[in-house]
N, C-alpha and C positions, 0 to 999 in steps of 0.2 A: 504494498498500501503506498501511495506517496506522502511524505512528509515532509515539509520544511524544515532549516536549521533551527524554528525555535519549537519544534515540536505539533504542528500543525498542522491536519490535512489540507491539502491540496483537494483542488475540484475533481480532479482524477479519483481520489482516493473515494470523496463523496458520492462517486458515483457507482462505488463498489460498495458503500455503507448502506445505499438506497437499494439495494437489493436484499437488505434485510429485512426489509420494510420501508415504506414511503416517512412513518414518522419517528421513527430510529434516524432516520436523516437529518428530516428538520430540528431532530435535539442537538444532534451534533454539529452539525451547522451553527446550532444558536453558541453551543459550549465554545466553537470554534471564535466566532465572532465576539462576543457578548462577552460571556462567561458569568460566573455566579458576583464577581467586582468582592472578591473577599480581602479582607485586609491582611495582609501577610503581617506586617511587623506586630497589627495586637497580637497575631494570632501567638507569634512568638515570644510575646510578653507575657502572656496569661500560659502557655504551654514552654517551656524553656527548651525541653526534647524533642520537640517537634525538628521533624526530620524533612528534607526536601525526596522530591522522589529518586532523586539519584544514590542519594546518599539512604536512602531506604534501600534502595535495590541493590545497590554493593554489600550492606550490613546480611541481609535476612530476604529480604525480597525475590531477588533471583532463585532464589533456594524454593520458596514459598508458592511462587508460580510452575515452577519445575513442579515440585509435588500435586499440586492442583492439576495441573495439563495433564501429568502421569497417572491419576487416579481413573480407575475405571468408572465410565459413564451410563446411566441406564436413559435408556433412549437419544444418546448423544447429541442432543441441543448446543447451537452455535449461540455463542455470550459476545454481541457487541462491544466492544468497551470505548469510549471516548478520548481524545486529546484535551484539554484544555491547554486558554492561551496562559504562559505564564504572567503574574503578577507585575508591572511595572517595566514592562517592554510593548 
């Protein structure tokens, strides 16, 4: 799937995402363009141990994702997730 340097989906990726459903495509497009407008600075003050995605991935995330993907699934449903625009960029 095509993703730019900020980790945002490109137009080509949205074509693939919409194959999972039009609503999923609209949701991912909204997150990509507008997002939740989270106050990351406030979140870090409230939760000093808060990890960014890359740090979480390096510490435990990659192993947890691999374990999840390797686990047997009933019905083998496909899950689509959205990337969001990083705050302050």
